[in-house]
N, C-alpha and C positions, 0 to 999 in steps of 0.2 A: 518178730519183735520179741523181746525178753519181757519176764512177767515177773512182778515183786511181790510177795507175799508176807504180809505182818503176822506173826505168830505169837499172842500175847501169854502171859502166865496166869496162876490164880486170880479168880477174880476179873479178868480181862483187863484192859486198860483202859481206864475213863477218859473223859473229854481232855483234861489237863496231863496227862499221859504222855512222855516222848513220844510211844510208839504213835500216839494217835497226831500228834506234831508233824511227822514225818511223812507218815500216809500221804497226804497229798502232793507233797513236796517230790515222790519218788514215783507216783503213780501205782501206791500199792492197792492190794485188796487185802482186807482183813480175813484171817481164818476162824471162823465160828466155832464156838464149842457149843454141846447142847447145854451143858450146865457149866459154867465159869467155877461155881463151888466145889466142886466135886472133883480132884485132878486123877482124871483114871487115864494111865498110860495108854494103856489099849484103844480107847476111844478116842481120845486127844489124839493120837498118832495115826489112826487112822482118818479122822480128819484133815489133818494135814498131809497125807500122802493121796487122798482125793482132790483138796484143793489143788496140790502139784499135778497132778494127771489131768486137770479139766484147764491147767492154764495152759497159754500159748508160748511155744517158744522155751527157750530156758528158763529156769525158774531159780531168782535169787531170795532167802530167805532173810527175814529180820526179827529175831526172835527174842523172849525175854522169859528167863526164871523158869518154870516149870514148861513153857513153850520151848526152851531150848532143847529139854529132854525128850518133849513129843517130835521135836523135828530131828533129834539124832535115831531116833528110832523108825519114824516114817524113812528115812534117809536108806534103811536097810532094806526097803522097798521101791522106791522110786530115785534113789541117788542118782542115777544115770542122767536125771532130768535135770536136776538142781547144778544151777552153777556155781553158787558158792552162797555160805552163810556167814552172818555177824550174829554170833550169841551171847546175847547181851545178860550179864548176871544172874549167869545157870543157876538153878536151886538144886541142893545137893540130893543124888537119887537115894540116899541114906532114910532121909527127914521122910521120904514117901514110899519107903520099902520096895523100889524099882531097881534098886542097882544091877541085878542080874538082869533085867531086859536093856539096858544102857549098852550100844555097843562099844568094845575098849579098844578099835582098832579105828586106823587110818580111815577117816572120812572120804567118799571118790569125788571132792571138790574141793575148793578154796575155801577155808574157814577164819574166823576171828572170833576166839573168846576174850571177849572184855571183861574182867574181872576187878572187883573191888576189895580192898584191904580190910575193909571193916563190913562186909557183908552179912548179915545175920542168917541167911539164907543158905551160904558155901563159904567156908573158910577160903583164903585166896590160895594156899597151898593146896587144897583139893582141886580147885577150878586149874591150877597149873597142871596139875596130873591129868587131868581131864583132856587139856587143851593139847598135851604131849602123846595121848592116847591116840586121840582124833587127830594129828597130825596139822592143828588148828596154830597158828600165829595166838600167841599169848600176848594183850595188852593191859598194862597195868594200870588202872583208875585211879588209883591211891587211895583217898578215903572218901567214897564215894555213898556209900551205903549198900542199899540193893538198887541203885541206879530206878528209882520211882518217885514220884509225886513225893512221898514222905522223905525221902533226900533230896529234895530240891530238884528234881530233873523232870520238868515239863519239857519246854521247848530246849532241844539239846544239839546245837550246831555240829558239836563235838562227835556226837553220834553218826550224823550225818556225813560229815569227813570221814570217820571210818569205815561206814557203807561207802562212800564212793572212791577210797582205795581200796578196798578190798574188788570191788568191781574192775577197777583199772589195774591192779596187778593179777587178776583172774585171767584177763582179756590179754597181758603181755605173755603171759606163762602160756595162755594157749595160741599164742601166735594170731590174733584176732585183730590187733592195732597196726594202722599202717605206719610207718616211722618216715 
């Protein structure tokens, strides 16, 4: 049986955040960080890798902001266990001084980068560049801010639909869906 991990960004995802909303809908477990206020790429990516390793079956990631960065860094260690990743509103690695730690080659699994045209944490063109480097599908969310509570994203059915489409497309590519 596959596992789903939710990987929040800076300050975690509070009770009104779309990641909290989506967790019970997809049977996800949250990757916890020791300190949500201190974005440390080494510590955070290690937590993601440990969560992947302790999960059963193939693992799906639903990441947001700095959690996207931690997820792609963790994938360098445990990418073979990851079935796919929905990377929503990734934060700019430049803002955190971690660009050198972020992989710039294709991820070894299906991925979607969902980016906004007015995200204060990463310009859309930068998100498009990272999506291309990672071999990920880019989804243009329009003017959606940082896709968090402040930008009006509590319950987010479109995000759930994106995740479900990712799972379906990865299954088709992997040949695991019967016709």
